[in-house]
C-alpha positions in Angstrom: 13.4 9.0 1.4 16.2 10.9 -0.4 17.8 8.9 -3.2 21.2 9.9 -4.6 21.1 11.2 -8.2 21.6 8.5 -10.9 19.7 6.5 -13.5 16.1 6.3 -12.1 15.4 3.1 -14.1 18.5 1.3 -12.9 19.5 0.4 -16.5 23.2 0.7 -15.8 23.6 -2.1 -13.3 23.1 -5.3 -15.3 22.2 -7.1 -12.1 19.1 -9.1 -11.2 17.5 -7.9 -7.9 15.2 -9.9 -5.7 12.2 -7.7 -4.8 9.6 -8.1 -2.1 6.4 -6.3 -1.1 5.4 -7.1 2.4 1.7 -6.1 2.9 -0.8 -6.7 5.6 -2.1 -9.8 4.0 0.2 -10.9 1.2 4.0 -11.2 0.6 4.9 -10.8 -3.0 8.3 -11.9 -4.3 9.8 -11.4 -7.7 13.0 -10.8 -9.7 13.6 -7.4 -11.2 15.7 -7.0 -14.3 17.8 -3.9 -13.6 19.2 -3.9 -17.2 17.5 -2.3 -20.2 14.1 -3.9 -19.9 13.4 -3.2 -16.3 11.2 -6.2 -16.4 9.6 -7.9 -13.4 9.4 -11.7 -13.6 8.7 -14.9 -11.6 6.3 -13.2 -9.1 5.2 -15.5 -6.3 2.5 -14.7 -3.7 2.1 -16.1 -0.3 0.4 -15.2 3.0 2.4 -12.9 5.2 3.6 -14.7 8.4 2.2 -12.0 10.6 -0.8 -11.5 12.8 -3.4 -12.7 10.3 -1.7 -16.2 10.4 -0.8 -16.0 14.2 -3.6 -14.0 15.8 -2.8 -13.0 19.4 0.9 -13.7 19.1 3.2 -11.0 20.8 4.7 -8.4 18.5 8.3 -9.6 19.0 7.3 -13.1 18.0 5.5 -11.9 14.9 8.5 -9.7 13.9 10.7 -12.8 14.1 8.2 -14.8 11.9 8.2 -12.0 9.3 12.0 -11.6 9.2 12.5 -15.4 8.9 10.0 -15.5 6.1 11.7 -12.8 4.2 15.1 -14.6 4.6 13.6 -17.9 3.5 12.1 -16.3 0.4 15.3 -14.5 -0.5 17.3 -17.7 -0.2 14.8 -19.7 -2.2 14.9 -17.1 -5.0 18.6 -17.1 -5.1 18.7 -20.9 -5.2 16.4 -21.0 -8.3 18.6 -18.8 -10.5 21.7 -20.7 -11.3 24.5 -18.5 -12.7 22.5 -15.3 -12.3 21.8 -15.2 -8.6 20.3 -11.9 -7.5 23.0 -9.7 -6.1 20.7 -7.5 -4.0 17.4 -7.6 -2.1 14.9 -4.7 -2.1 11.9 -4.7 0.2 8.8 -2.6 0.2 7.3 -2.8 3.6 3.8 -1.8 4.9 4.6 0.8 7.6 6.7 3.9 8.2 10.3 3.2 7.4 13.3 5.4 8.4 16.1 6.4 6.1 18.3 3.7 7.6 15.7 0.9 6.7 14.3 0.7 10.3 10.6 -0.3 10.3 9.1 2.1 12.9 5.7 0.3 13.0 3.6 -2.1 11.1 0.0 -2.2 12.4 -1.4 -4.3 9.5 1.5 -6.8 9.7 2.1 -7.3 13.5 -0.4 -5.0 15.1 0.1 -2.2 17.6 3.1 -1.6 19.8 6.5 -3.3 19.9 10.0 -1.9 19.3 11.2 -0.5 16.0 12.7 -3.2 13.8 16.1 -2.5 12.1 15.1 -4.6 9.2 17.7 -3.5 6.7 20.5 -4.2 9.2 19.2 -7.6 10.1 18.7 -8.7 6.6 22.1 -7.4 5.5 23.7 -9.5 8.2 21.8 -12.7 7.5 22.0 -12.6 3.7 25.3 -10.8 3.0 24.0 -8.9 0.0 23.1 -5.2 -0.4 19.6 -4.6 1.1 17.2 -1.7 0.6 14.1 -1.4 2.8 11.5 1.4 2.2 7.9 2.0 2.9 5.6 0.2 0.4 3.9 3.4 -0.8 7.3 5.1 -1.2 8.3 2.2 -3.5 5.0 2.3 -5.4 5.3 6.1 -5.9 8.6 5.5 -7.7 6.8 3.2 -10.2 4.8 6.3 -11.4 7.4 8.9 -10.5 9.9 7.6 -13.1 7.2 7.7 -15.8 5.9 11.3 -15.4 7.1 14.7 -14.1 3.6 15.7 -13.0 3.3 15.9 -9.2 0.9 13.4 -7.8 -0.5 11.8 -4.6 -0.6 8.0 -4.6 -3.4 6.5 -2.5 -3.7 2.9 -1.6 -6.9 1.4 -0.3 -6.4 -2.2 0.7 -5.9 -3.8 4.1 -5.2 -0.3 5.3 -4.8 3.2 3.8 -1.6 5.0 3.0 -0.4 7.7 0.7 2.7 9.3 -0.7 3.2 12.6 -2.5 5.7 12.7 -5.3 6.9 16.1 -6.3 10.1 17.6 -7.6 11.6 14.3 -8.5 11.3 12.7 -5.0 8.8 11.3 -2.5 8.1 13.9 0.2 9.1 12.3 3.5 10.5 13.3 6.9 14.0 11.9 7.3 12.7 9.6 10.1 10.3 8.0 7.7 7.1 9.8 8.7 4.7 11.2 6.2 2.2 9.5 3.9 0.2 7.9 6.7 -3.3 9.4 6.0 -4.7 6.0 7.2 -3.8 7.1 10.7 -5.5 10.5 10.5 -8.2 10.6 13.2 -11.3 11.5 11.3 -13.9 10.2 13.8 -13.5 11.3 17.4 -16.6 9.6 18.8 -15.8 7.2 21.7 -17.2 4.2 19.9 -15.4 4.9 16.6 -13.9 1.9 14.8 -10.7 0.6 16.3 -7.6 0.8 14.0 -5.0 -2.0 13.8 -2.5 0.4 15.4 -4.7 0.6 18.5 -6.1 4.1 17.9 -9.8 4.8 17.3 -11.5 6.6 14.4 -8.5 6.5 12.0 -9.2 6.8 8.3 -7.8 3.3 7.7 -10.2 1.8 10.3 -13.1 3.4 8.4 -12.4 3.5 4.7 -9.9 0.7 4.0 -11.0 -2.7 2.7 -11.1 -4.0 6.2 -12.9 -0.9 7.4 -15.6 -1.2 4.7 -16.1 -4.9 5.5 -16.6 -4.0 9.2 -19.0 -1.2 8.2 -21.1 -3.6 6.1 -21.4 -6.0 9.0 -22.4 -3.1 11.3 -25.0 -1.9 8.8 -26.3 -5.5 8.5 -26.8 -5.7 12.3 -28.7 -2.4 12.3 -30.8 -3.2 9.2 -31.1 -7.0 8.9 -34.0 -6.8 6.4 -32.0 -4.4 4.2 -29.0 -6.7 4.3 -31.2 -9.7 3.4 -32.1 -7.9 0.2 -28.5 -7.1 -0.7 -26.5 -8.8 -3.4 -24.0 -10.5 -1.0 -26.9 -12.0 1.1 -28.7 -13.2 -2.0 -25.5 -14.7 -3.4 -25.1 -17.0 -0.3 -23.7 -14.9 2.5 -27.0 -14.7 4.4 -25.0 -14.4 7.6 -23.0 -11.1 7.4 -20.2 -12.7 9.4 -19.4 -14.7 6.3 -19.4 -11.9 3.8 -16.0 -10.8 2.4 -14.4 -8.0 0.4 -14.7 -9.9 -2.9 -18.4 -10.1 -2.5 -18.6 -6.5 -1.5 -16.5 -5.3 -4.4 -18.7 -7.4 -6.8 -21.8 -6.0 -5.3 -20.7 -2.4 -5.7 -19.6 -2.9 -9.2 -23.0 -4.3 -10.0 -24.9 -1.4 -8.4 -26.1 -3.1 -5.2 -27.8 -0.3 -3.2 -27.0 -1.7 0.3 -23.3 -2.1 -0.2 -22.9 1.0 -2.3 -24.6 3.1 0.5 -22.2 1.7 3.1 -19.2 2.5 0.8 -20.4 6.0 0.2 -20.5 6.6 4.0 -16.8 5.7 4.3 -15.8 7.8 1.3 -17.0 10.9 3.1 -13.8 10.6 5.2 -11.5 9.6 2.4 -12.7 12.6 0.3 -12.1 14.9 3.2 -8.5 13.6 3.4 -8.0 14.1 -0.3 -9.5 17.6 -0.1 -7.0 18.4 2.8 -4.0 17.4 0.7 -5.3 19.5 -2.2 -6.0 22.5 -0.1 -2.7 22.4 1.7 -0.2 21.7 -1.1 -2.2 22.0 -4.3 -1.6 18.4 -5.7 -4.0 18.0 -8.6 -3.4 14.3 -9.5 -4.5 11.4 -7.3 -3.6 7.8 -8.3 -5.8 5.1 -6.7 -4.3 1.7 -6.1 -4.7 -1.1 -3.6 -6.5 -4.4 -3.8 -9.9 -3.1 -2.5 -10.1 0.0 -4.7 -8.9 -1.7 -7.8 -11.3 -4.7 -7.3 -14.2 -2.2 -7.5 -12.4 -0.3 -10.2 -14.0 2.6 -12.1 -17.1 2.6 -9.9 -14.9 3.3 -6.9 -13.3 6.2 -8.6 -16.7 7.6 -9.6 -18.0 7.4 -6.1 -15.0 9.1 -4.6 -15.2 11.9 -7.3 -18.9 12.4 -6.5 -18.1 12.9 -2.8 -15.2 15.2 -3.6 -17.5 17.3 -5.8 -20.1 17.3 -3.0 -17.6 18.5 -0.5 -15.9 20.9 -2.9 -12.2 21.4 -3.8 -11.6 25.1 -3.5 -11.4 26.8 -6.9 -12.0 23.7 -9.0 -14.9 22.9 -11.2 -16.6 19.5 -11.1 -14.9 18.6 -14.4 -11.5 19.5 -13.0 -12.1 17.3 -9.9 -13.1 14.4 -12.0 -10.0 14.7 -14.1 -7.6 14.8 -11.2 -8.6 11.3 -9.8 -7.3 8.3 -11.8 -7.0 4.5 -11.3 -3.5 3.0 -11.1 -2.3 0.0 -13.1 -4.7 -2.9 -12.5 -2.1 -5.2 -10.9 -0.5 -5.7 -7.5 3.1 -5.1 -8.7 3.4 -1.4 -7.8 5.7 -2.0 -4.8 7.8 -4.6 -6.6 8.5 -2.5 -9.7 9.0 0.7 -7.7 11.5 -0.8 -5.2 13.3 -2.6 -8.0 13.8 0.8 -9.8 15.0 2.3 -6.5 17.5 -0.5 -5.9 18.7 -0.3 -9.5 19.4 3.3 -9.0 21.3 2.7 -5.8 23.4 0.0 -7.4 24.1 2.2 -10.4 25.3 5.1 -8.3 27.5 2.8 -6.2 29.0 1.3 -9.3 29.7 4.8 -10.7 31.5 5.8 -7.5 33.6 2.7 -7.5 34.8 3.3 -11.0 35.7 7.0 -10.5 
């Protein structure tokens, strides 16, 4: 998404902005101070009113649920700030988003299929405030892009997998919103490859995301029930693999559990291949890891990914150079909120400057 030139931190506006991050599982809402501090405050989290809450519902119905939820949250936020009501809404959304704020698809929110949703247009009409809608990874990239001039690739590993490349002061995107969807790269072409939320098979997100790893652990448990019975999740109470969850898997990997670590390694083969492809094609030498699943495992996740990258090889780089190019993002879930707040602050600052000319 191309952003007009202006103050990247939004410090010129002096206006509070309601910011939202709509993910596959969680809706985060906060207020971003677009003045000098650029501070995020009053963050509230709730379950997204999408397919996780209404399994089997048609896409148009889920789209209406999500839009209504965003409107309710924006109105609630405005109603709690007497005298300083937010004058704009900025939304980071999980899925490809066009330059005009149209959501082209949202597999982790409302599943496969359905028509594109002109979200910015709908929200502008219903709320009568300036609205910005961008992809959640585009927003998150701006959190880091305003802090460093070094080109980087942001990778999120959570309900799904996504990426964005930030280079030359902007996020690299097709004008239609495409780009940064490594999660939908087909890395397993076998007929029984895992099914992605978008309806495709063998996509990276279906294999190496948090949901993908959880499914892989359950498949491994079915193949090797004795091995699973000796695993940390089973010994901690999830004797039936149907009841194991990502928190138990993350804890087990952090603590060195052989069974879950082996499963995670098998998924990282594909993620490392994707990273290697980005490096080989455009030479990005910094990869920032974020997302609830990756950050829940933390440094051990980074180490395992680096080990696989070194095993596969990054052309021309030493093992030490590969290790140095992969870093963990900030250990919070505020990436999209802060980034989209900075983007909206910049937009408002540019608009104000044009009005006063």
